[in-house]
mmCIF file as gemmi writes it, N, C-alpha and C atoms, coordinates in Angstrom:
data_model
loop_
_atom_site.group_PDB
_atom_site.id
_atom_site.type_symbol
_atom_site.label_atom_id
_atom_site.label_alt_id
_atom_site.label_comp_id
_atom_site.label_asym_id
_atom_site.label_entity_id
_atom_site.label_seq_id
_atom_site.pdbx_PDB_ins_code
_atom_site.Cartn_x
_atom_site.Cartn_y
_atom_site.Cartn_z
_atom_site.occupancy
_atom_site.B_iso_or_equiv
_atom_site.pdbx_formal_charge
_atom_site.auth_seq_id
_atom_site.auth_asym_id
_atom_site.pdbx_PDB_model_num
ATOM 1 N N . UNK Axp A 1 ? 8.095 -11.881 -31.664 1 0 ? 1 A 1
ATOM 2 C CA . UNK Axp A 1 ? 9.18 -11.316 -30.886 1 0 ? 1 A 1
ATOM 3 C C . UNK Axp A 1 ? 9.763 -10.142 -31.708 1 0 ? 1 A 1
ATOM 4 N N . UNK Axp A 2 ? 10.079 -9.051 -31.016 1 0 ? 2 A 1
ATOM 5 C CA . UNK Axp A 2 ? 10.618 -7.885 -31.616 1 0 ? 2 A 1
ATOM 6 C C . UNK Axp A 2 ? 12.149 -7.808 -31.238 1 0 ? 2 A 1
ATOM 7 N N . UNK Axp A 3 ? 12.947 -7.266 -32.094 1 0 ? 3 A 1
ATOM 8 C CA . UNK Axp A 3 ? 14.373 -7.095 -31.788 1 0 ? 3 A 1
ATOM 9 C C . UNK Axp A 3 ? 14.676 -5.618 -31.906 1 0 ? 3 A 1
ATOM 10 N N . UNK Axp A 4 ? 15.795 -5.276 -31.258 1 0 ? 4 A 1
ATOM 11 C CA . UNK Axp A 4 ? 16.335 -3.868 -31.373 1 0 ? 4 A 1
ATOM 12 C C . UNK Axp A 4 ? 17.845 -4.001 -31.427 1 0 ? 4 A 1
ATOM 13 N N . UNK Axp A 5 ? 18.462 -2.909 -31.935 1 0 ? 5 A 1
ATOM 14 C CA . UNK Axp A 5 ? 19.83 -2.8 -32.158 1 0 ? 5 A 1
ATOM 15 C C . UNK Axp A 5 ? 20.404 -1.788 -31.153 1 0 ? 5 A 1
ATOM 16 N N . UNK Axp A 6 ? 21.48 -2.029 -30.466 1 0 ? 6 A 1
ATOM 17 C CA . UNK Axp A 6 ? 22.179 -1.175 -29.592 1 0 ? 6 A 1
ATOM 18 C C . UNK Axp A 6 ? 23.029 -0.265 -30.417 1 0 ? 6 A 1
ATOM 19 N N . UNK Axp A 7 ? 22.836 1.054 -30.213 1 0 ? 7 A 1
ATOM 20 C CA . UNK Axp A 7 ? 23.61 2.092 -31.04 1 0 ? 7 A 1
ATOM 21 C C . UNK Axp A 7 ? 25.031 2.258 -30.401 1 0 ? 7 A 1
ATOM 22 N N . UNK Axp A 8 ? 25.979 2.909 -31.123 1 0 ? 8 A 1
ATOM 23 C CA . UNK Axp A 8 ? 27.315 3.173 -30.489 1 0 ? 8 A 1
ATOM 24 C C . UNK Axp A 8 ? 27.202 3.952 -29.258 1 0 ? 8 A 1
ATOM 25 N N . UNK Axp A 9 ? 26.131 4.587 -28.954 1 0 ? 9 A 1
ATOM 26 C CA . UNK Axp A 9 ? 25.959 5.297 -27.666 1 0 ? 9 A 1
ATOM 27 C C . UNK Axp A 9 ? 25.184 4.546 -26.633 1 0 ? 9 A 1
ATOM 28 N N . UNK Axp A 10 ? 25.042 3.133 -26.923 1 0 ? 10 A 1
ATOM 29 C CA . UNK Axp A 10 ? 24.301 2.3 -26.065 1 0 ? 10 A 1
ATOM 30 C C . UNK Axp A 10 ? 22.876 2.612 -25.923 1 0 ? 10 A 1
ATOM 31 N N . UNK Axp A 11 ? 22.337 3.248 -26.865 1 0 ? 11 A 1
ATOM 32 C CA . UNK Axp A 11 ? 20.869 3.492 -26.835 1 0 ? 11 A 1
ATOM 33 C C . UNK Axp A 11 ? 20.042 2.416 -27.67 1 0 ? 11 A 1
ATOM 34 N N . UNK Axp A 12 ? 18.85 2.155 -27.215 1 0 ? 12 A 1
ATOM 35 C CA . UNK Axp A 12 ? 17.974 1.224 -27.861 1 0 ? 12 A 1
ATOM 36 C C . UNK Axp A 12 ? 16.665 1.884 -28.112 1 0 ? 12 A 1
ATOM 37 N N . UNK Axp A 13 ? 16.04 1.699 -29.269 1 0 ? 13 A 1
ATOM 38 C CA . UNK Axp A 13 ? 14.752 2.162 -29.638 1 0 ? 13 A 1
ATOM 39 C C . UNK Axp A 13 ? 13.736 1.009 -29.374 1 0 ? 13 A 1
ATOM 40 N N . UNK Axp A 14 ? 12.673 1.291 -28.609 1 0 ? 14 A 1
ATOM 41 C CA . UNK Axp A 14 ? 11.743 0.369 -28.305 1 0 ? 14 A 1
ATOM 42 C C . UNK Axp A 14 ? 10.805 0.252 -29.59 1 0 ? 14 A 1
ATOM 43 N N . UNK Axp A 15 ? 10.623 -0.975 -30.163 1 0 ? 15 A 1
ATOM 44 C CA . UNK Axp A 15 ? 9.817 -1.058 -31.399 1 0 ? 15 A 1
ATOM 45 C C . UNK Axp A 15 ? 8.446 -0.516 -31.201 1 0 ? 15 A 1
ATOM 46 N N . UNK Axp A 16 ? 7.823 0.142 -32.211 1 0 ? 16 A 1
ATOM 47 C CA . UNK Axp A 16 ? 6.567 0.817 -32.164 1 0 ? 16 A 1
ATOM 48 C C . UNK Axp A 16 ? 5.397 -0.151 -31.71 1 0 ? 16 A 1
ATOM 49 N N . UNK Axp A 17 ? 5.498 -1.38 -32.2 1 0 ? 17 A 1
ATOM 50 C CA . UNK Axp A 17 ? 4.449 -2.365 -31.828 1 0 ? 17 A 1
ATOM 51 C C . UNK Axp A 17 ? 4.385 -2.493 -30.24 1 0 ? 17 A 1
ATOM 52 N N . UNK Axp A 18 ? 5.555 -2.528 -29.601 1 0 ? 18 A 1
ATOM 53 C CA . UNK Axp A 18 ? 5.605 -2.67 -28.192 1 0 ? 18 A 1
ATOM 54 C C . UNK Axp A 18 ? 5.294 -1.286 -27.471 1 0 ? 18 A 1
ATOM 55 N N . UNK Axp A 19 ? 5.701 -0.195 -28.056 1 0 ? 19 A 1
ATOM 56 C CA . UNK Axp A 19 ? 5.329 1.097 -27.443 1 0 ? 19 A 1
ATOM 57 C C . UNK Axp A 19 ? 3.904 1.295 -27.496 1 0 ? 19 A 1
ATOM 58 N N . UNK Axp A 20 ? 3.228 0.905 -28.549 1 0 ? 20 A 1
ATOM 59 C CA . UNK Axp A 20 ? 1.685 1.102 -28.648 1 0 ? 20 A 1
ATOM 60 C C . UNK Axp A 20 ? 1.053 0.142 -27.704 1 0 ? 20 A 1
ATOM 61 N N . UNK Axp A 21 ? 1.449 -1.049 -27.591 1 0 ? 21 A 1
ATOM 62 C CA . UNK Axp A 21 ? 0.828 -2.065 -26.783 1 0 ? 21 A 1
ATOM 63 C C . UNK Axp A 21 ? 0.87 -1.714 -25.291 1 0 ? 21 A 1
ATOM 64 N N . UNK Axp A 22 ? 1.985 -1.091 -24.921 1 0 ? 22 A 1
ATOM 65 C CA . UNK Axp A 22 ? 2.269 -0.701 -23.506 1 0 ? 22 A 1
ATOM 66 C C . UNK Axp A 22 ? 1.875 0.753 -23.232 1 0 ? 22 A 1
ATOM 67 N N . UNK Axp A 23 ? 1.387 1.399 -24.268 1 0 ? 23 A 1
ATOM 68 C CA . UNK Axp A 23 ? 0.955 2.876 -24.164 1 0 ? 23 A 1
ATOM 69 C C . UNK Axp A 23 ? 2.17 3.704 -23.635 1 0 ? 23 A 1
ATOM 70 N N . UNK Axp A 24 ? 3.296 3.528 -24.072 1 0 ? 24 A 1
ATOM 71 C CA . UNK Axp A 24 ? 4.529 4.265 -23.689 1 0 ? 24 A 1
ATOM 72 C C . UNK Axp A 24 ? 4.555 5.647 -24.34 1 0 ? 24 A 1
ATOM 73 N N . UNK Axp A 25 ? 5.113 6.634 -23.583 1 0 ? 25 A 1
ATOM 74 C CA . UNK Axp A 25 ? 5.213 7.934 -24.164 1 0 ? 25 A 1
ATOM 75 C C . UNK Axp A 25 ? 6.593 8.532 -24.063 1 0 ? 25 A 1
ATOM 76 N N . UNK Axp A 26 ? 6.995 9.437 -24.874 1 0 ? 26 A 1
ATOM 77 C CA . UNK Axp A 26 ? 8.268 10.063 -24.735 1 0 ? 26 A 1
ATOM 78 C C . UNK Axp A 26 ? 8.541 10.672 -23.362 1 0 ? 26 A 1
ATOM 79 N N . UNK Axp A 27 ? 9.685 10.392 -22.867 1 0 ? 27 A 1
ATOM 80 C CA . UNK Axp A 27 ? 10.006 10.944 -21.506 1 0 ? 27 A 1
ATOM 81 C C . UNK Axp A 27 ? 9.565 10.014 -20.354 1 0 ? 27 A 1
ATOM 82 N N . UNK Axp A 28 ? 8.741 9.101 -20.675 1 0 ? 28 A 1
ATOM 83 C CA . UNK Axp A 28 ? 8.405 8.149 -19.591 1 0 ? 28 A 1
ATOM 84 C C . UNK Axp A 28 ? 9.569 7.38 -19.086 1 0 ? 28 A 1
ATOM 85 N N . UNK Axp A 29 ? 9.546 7.125 -17.776 1 0 ? 29 A 1
ATOM 86 C CA . UNK Axp A 29 ? 10.774 6.323 -17.229 1 0 ? 29 A 1
ATOM 87 C C . UNK Axp A 29 ? 10.32 4.898 -17.085 1 0 ? 29 A 1
ATOM 88 N N . UNK Axp A 30 ? 11.364 4.041 -17.303 1 0 ? 30 A 1
ATOM 89 C CA . UNK Axp A 30 ? 11.311 2.604 -17.271 1 0 ? 30 A 1
ATOM 90 C C . UNK Axp A 30 ? 12.39 2.116 -16.177 1 0 ? 30 A 1
ATOM 91 N N . UNK Axp A 31 ? 11.883 1.133 -15.308 1 0 ? 31 A 1
ATOM 92 C CA . UNK Axp A 31 ? 12.854 0.497 -14.452 1 0 ? 31 A 1
ATOM 93 C C . UNK Axp A 31 ? 13.541 -0.601 -15.163 1 0 ? 31 A 1
ATOM 94 N N . UNK Axp A 32 ? 14.815 -0.767 -15.064 1 0 ? 32 A 1
ATOM 95 C CA . UNK Axp A 32 ? 15.53 -1.809 -15.693 1 0 ? 32 A 1
ATOM 96 C C . UNK Axp A 32 ? 16.127 -2.79 -14.669 1 0 ? 32 A 1
ATOM 97 N N . UNK Axp A 33 ? 15.793 -4.051 -14.889 1 0 ? 33 A 1
ATOM 98 C CA . UNK Axp A 33 ? 16.18 -5.024 -13.921 1 0 ? 33 A 1
ATOM 99 C C . UNK Axp A 33 ? 16.952 -6.19 -14.573 1 0 ? 33 A 1
ATOM 100 N N . UNK Axp A 34 ? 18.144 -6.536 -13.995 1 0 ? 34 A 1
ATOM 101 C CA . UNK Axp A 34 ? 18.787 -7.719 -14.593 1 0 ? 34 A 1
ATOM 102 C C . UNK Axp A 34 ? 18.336 -8.985 -13.92 1 0 ? 34 A 1
ATOM 103 N N . UNK Axp A 35 ? 17.777 -9.901 -14.782 1 0 ? 35 A 1
ATOM 104 C CA . UNK Axp A 35 ? 17.31 -11.1 -14.229 1 0 ? 35 A 1
ATOM 105 C C . UNK Axp A 35 ? 17.885 -12.218 -14.959 1 0 ? 35 A 1
ATOM 106 N N . UNK Axp A 36 ? 18.523 -13.077 -14.294 1 0 ? 36 A 1
ATOM 107 C CA . UNK Axp A 36 ? 19.37 -14.152 -14.907 1 0 ? 36 A 1
ATOM 108 C C . UNK Axp A 36 ? 20.248 -13.586 -15.931 1 0 ? 36 A 1
ATOM 109 N N . UNK Axp A 37 ? 20.119 -13.918 -17.178 1 0 ? 37 A 1
ATOM 110 C CA . UNK Axp A 37 ? 20.958 -13.441 -18.231 1 0 ? 37 A 1
ATOM 111 C C . UNK Axp A 37 ? 20.235 -12.472 -19.145 1 0 ? 37 A 1
ATOM 112 N N . UNK Axp A 38 ? 19.28 -11.721 -18.634 1 0 ? 38 A 1
ATOM 113 C CA . UNK Axp A 38 ? 18.468 -10.826 -19.482 1 0 ? 38 A 1
ATOM 114 C C . UNK Axp A 38 ? 18.193 -9.502 -18.772 1 0 ? 38 A 1
ATOM 115 N N . UNK Axp A 39 ? 17.725 -8.532 -19.598 1 0 ? 39 A 1
ATOM 116 C CA . UNK Axp A 39 ? 17.336 -7.266 -18.982 1 0 ? 39 A 1
ATOM 117 C C . UNK Axp A 39 ? 15.869 -7.104 -19.137 1 0 ? 39 A 1
ATOM 118 N N . UNK Axp A 40 ? 15.185 -6.791 -18.011 1 0 ? 40 A 1
ATOM 119 C CA . UNK Axp A 40 ? 13.712 -6.505 -18.085 1 0 ? 40 A 1
ATOM 120 C C . UNK Axp A 40 ? 13.435 -5.082 -17.905 1 0 ? 40 A 1
ATOM 121 N N . UNK Axp A 41 ? 12.6 -4.492 -18.714 1 0 ? 41 A 1
ATOM 122 C CA . UNK Axp A 41 ? 12.15 -3.063 -18.563 1 0 ? 41 A 1
ATOM 123 C C . UNK Axp A 41 ? 10.795 -2.983 -18.13 1 0 ? 41 A 1
ATOM 124 N N . UNK Axp A 42 ? 10.553 -2.263 -17.028 1 0 ? 42 A 1
ATOM 125 C CA . UNK Axp A 42 ? 9.171 -2.162 -16.485 1 0 ? 42 A 1
ATOM 126 C C . UNK Axp A 42 ? 8.767 -0.695 -16.494 1 0 ? 42 A 1
ATOM 127 N N . UNK Axp A 43 ? 7.805 -0.325 -17.267 1 0 ? 43 A 1
ATOM 128 C CA . UNK Axp A 43 ? 7.319 1.036 -17.299 1 0 ? 43 A 1
ATOM 129 C C . UNK Axp A 43 ? 6.837 1.558 -15.942 1 0 ? 43 A 1
ATOM 130 N N . UNK Axp A 44 ? 7.385 2.744 -15.551 1 0 ? 44 A 1
ATOM 131 C CA . UNK Axp A 44 ? 6.903 3.284 -14.27 1 0 ? 44 A 1
ATOM 132 C C . UNK Axp A 44 ? 5.705 4.155 -14.505 1 0 ? 44 A 1
ATOM 133 N N . UNK Axp A 45 ? 4.695 4.046 -13.591 1 0 ? 45 A 1
ATOM 134 C CA . UNK Axp A 45 ? 3.522 4.774 -13.761 1 0 ? 45 A 1
ATOM 135 C C . UNK Axp A 45 ? 3.301 5.662 -12.439 1 0 ? 45 A 1
ATOM 136 N N . UNK Axp A 46 ? 2.534 6.759 -12.641 1 0 ? 46 A 1
ATOM 137 C CA . UNK Axp A 46 ? 2.163 7.622 -11.469 1 0 ? 46 A 1
ATOM 138 C C . UNK Axp A 46 ? 1.228 6.699 -10.612 1 0 ? 46 A 1
ATOM 139 N N . UNK Axp A 47 ? 1.28 7.083 -9.361 1 0 ? 47 A 1
ATOM 140 C CA . UNK Axp A 47 ? 0.37 6.301 -8.392 1 0 ? 47 A 1
ATOM 141 C C . UNK Axp A 47 ? -1.085 6.615 -8.789 1 0 ? 47 A 1
ATOM 142 N N . UNK Axp A 48 ? -1.382 7.814 -9.293 1 0 ? 48 A 1
ATOM 143 C CA . UNK Axp A 48 ? -2.733 8.104 -9.666 1 0 ? 48 A 1
ATOM 144 C C . UNK Axp A 48 ? -3.267 7.227 -10.848 1 0 ? 48 A 1
ATOM 145 N N . UNK Axp A 49 ? -2.366 6.707 -11.683 1 0 ? 49 A 1
ATOM 146 C CA . UNK Axp A 49 ? -2.745 5.937 -12.833 1 0 ? 49 A 1
ATOM 147 C C . UNK Axp A 49 ? -2.973 4.53 -12.436 1 0 ? 49 A 1
ATOM 148 N N . UNK Axp A 50 ? -2.63 4.121 -11.159 1 0 ? 50 A 1
ATOM 149 C CA . UNK Axp A 50 ? -2.667 2.811 -10.652 1 0 ? 50 A 1
ATOM 150 C C . UNK Axp A 50 ? -4.126 2.511 -10.006 1 0 ? 50 A 1
ATOM 151 N N . UNK Axp A 51 ? -4.844 3.603 -9.881 1 0 ? 51 A 1
ATOM 152 C CA . UNK Axp A 51 ? -6.196 3.405 -9.15 1 0 ? 51 A 1
ATOM 153 C C . UNK Axp A 51 ? -7.06 2.319 -9.899 1 0 ? 51 A 1
ATOM 154 N N . UNK Axp A 52 ? -7.454 1.34 -9.129 1 0 ? 52 A 1
ATOM 155 C CA . UNK Axp A 52 ? -8.294 0.313 -9.64 1 0 ? 52 A 1
ATOM 156 C C . UNK Axp A 52 ? -7.655 -0.817 -10.427 1 0 ? 52 A 1
ATOM 157 N N . UNK Axp A 53 ? -6.334 -0.859 -10.493 1 0 ? 53 A 1
ATOM 158 C CA . UNK Axp A 53 ? -5.772 -1.922 -11.273 1 0 ? 53 A 1
ATOM 159 C C . UNK Axp A 53 ? -5.83 -3.287 -10.534 1 0 ? 53 A 1
ATOM 160 N N . UNK Axp A 54 ? -6.127 -3.391 -9.279 1 0 ? 54 A 1
ATOM 161 C CA . UNK Axp A 54 ? -6.391 -4.641 -8.654 1 0 ? 54 A 1
ATOM 162 C C . UNK Axp A 54 ? -7.879 -4.997 -8.543 1 0 ? 54 A 1
ATOM 163 N N . UNK Axp A 55 ? -8.688 -4.25 -9.117 1 0 ? 55 A 1
ATOM 164 C CA . UNK Axp A 55 ? -10.131 -4.514 -9.092 1 0 ? 55 A 1
ATOM 165 C C . UNK Axp A 55 ? -10.456 -5.96 -9.513 1 0 ? 55 A 1
ATOM 166 N N . UNK Axp A 56 ? -11.118 -6.688 -8.773 1 0 ? 56 A 1
ATOM 167 C CA . UNK Axp A 56 ? -11.567 -8.02 -9.027 1 0 ? 56 A 1
ATOM 168 C C . UNK Axp A 56 ? -10.544 -9.073 -8.655 1 0 ? 56 A 1
ATOM 169 N N . UNK Axp A 57 ? -9.458 -8.733 -7.949 1 0 ? 57 A 1
ATOM 170 C CA . UNK Axp A 57 ? -8.487 -9.672 -7.646 1 0 ? 57 A 1
ATOM 171 C C . UNK Axp A 57 ? -8.975 -10.66 -6.557 1 0 ? 57 A 1
ATOM 172 N N . UNK Axp A 58 ? -8.641 -11.871 -6.614 1 0 ? 58 A 1
ATOM 173 C CA . UNK Axp A 58 ? -9.102 -12.944 -5.685 1 0 ? 58 A 1
ATOM 174 C C . UNK Axp A 58 ? -8.225 -12.795 -4.341 1 0 ? 58 A 1
ATOM 175 N N . UNK Axp A 59 ? -8.943 -12.359 -3.3 1 0 ? 59 A 1
ATOM 176 C CA . UNK Axp A 59 ? -8.242 -12.156 -1.96 1 0 ? 59 A 1
ATOM 177 C C . UNK Axp A 59 ? -8.478 -13.353 -1.024 1 0 ? 59 A 1
ATOM 178 N N . UNK Axp A 60 ? -8.927 -14.497 -1.562 1 0 ? 60 A 1
ATOM 179 C CA . UNK Axp A 60 ? -9.219 -15.637 -0.703 1 0 ? 60 A 1
ATOM 180 C C . UNK Axp A 60 ? -8.088 -16.651 -0.791 1 0 ? 60 A 1
ATOM 181 N N . UNK Axp A 61 ? -6.864 -16.21 -0.975 1 0 ? 61 A 1
ATOM 182 C CA . UNK Axp A 61 ? -5.656 -17.086 -1.003 1 0 ? 61 A 1
ATOM 183 C C . UNK Axp A 61 ? -5.34 -17.597 0.416 1 0 ? 61 A 1
ATOM 184 N N . UNK Axp A 62 ? -5.115 -18.833 0.518 1 0 ? 62 A 1
ATOM 185 C CA . UNK Axp A 62 ? -4.775 -19.452 1.891 1 0 ? 62 A 1
ATOM 186 C C . UNK Axp A 62 ? -3.362 -19.038 2.168 1 0 ? 62 A 1
ATOM 187 N N . UNK Axp A 63 ? -3.203 -18.477 3.459 1 0 ? 63 A 1
ATOM 188 C CA . UNK Axp A 63 ? -1.913 -18.042 3.924 1 0 ? 63 A 1
ATOM 189 C C . UNK Axp A 63 ? -1.143 -19.196 4.433 1 0 ? 63 A 1
ATOM 190 N N . UNK Axp A 64 ? 0.173 -19.042 4.523 1 0 ? 64 A 1
ATOM 191 C CA . UNK Axp A 64 ? 0.943 -20.038 5.259 1 0 ? 64 A 1
ATOM 192 C C . UNK Axp A 64 ? 0.773 -20 6.784 1 0 ? 64 A 1
ATOM 193 N N . UNK Axp A 65 ? 0.796 -21.088 7.523 1 0 ? 65 A 1
ATOM 194 C CA . UNK Axp A 65 ? 0.453 -21.072 8.992 1 0 ? 65 A 1
ATOM 195 C C . UNK Axp A 65 ? 1.285 -19.971 9.781 1 0 ? 65 A 1
ATOM 196 N N . UNK Axp A 66 ? 2.458 -19.785 9.341 1 0 ? 66 A 1
ATOM 197 C CA . UNK Axp A 66 ? 3.329 -18.779 10.106 1 0 ? 66 A 1
ATOM 198 C C . UNK Axp A 66 ? 3.021 -17.417 9.642 1 0 ? 66 A 1
ATOM 199 N N . UNK Axp A 67 ? 2.096 -17.113 8.789 1 0 ? 67 A 1
ATOM 200 C CA . UNK Axp A 67 ? 1.771 -15.789 8.225 1 0 ? 67 A 1
ATOM 201 C C . UNK Axp A 67 ? 0.436 -15.371 8.63 1 0 ? 67 A 1
ATOM 202 N N . UNK Axp A 68 ? -0.318 -16.042 9.353 1 0 ? 68 A 1
ATOM 203 C CA . UNK Axp A 68 ? -1.655 -15.697 9.766 1 0 ? 68 A 1
ATOM 204 C C . UNK Axp A 68 ? -1.721 -14.722 10.9 1 0 ? 68 A 1
């Protein structure tokens, strides 16, 4: 688990280990969501970078009767 400190200007530095793992770059935007009692940061990506990310997904999921 990584930790970060909030600066007097309410800025947070994302630890290098996490930046590298998520391939974050300077200027990249992240969506911040409050979930229960925590903050989740989700890196935003261009739609062109999303091509093929669902490749191999199992689409044989049984739907609920009212959704068929």
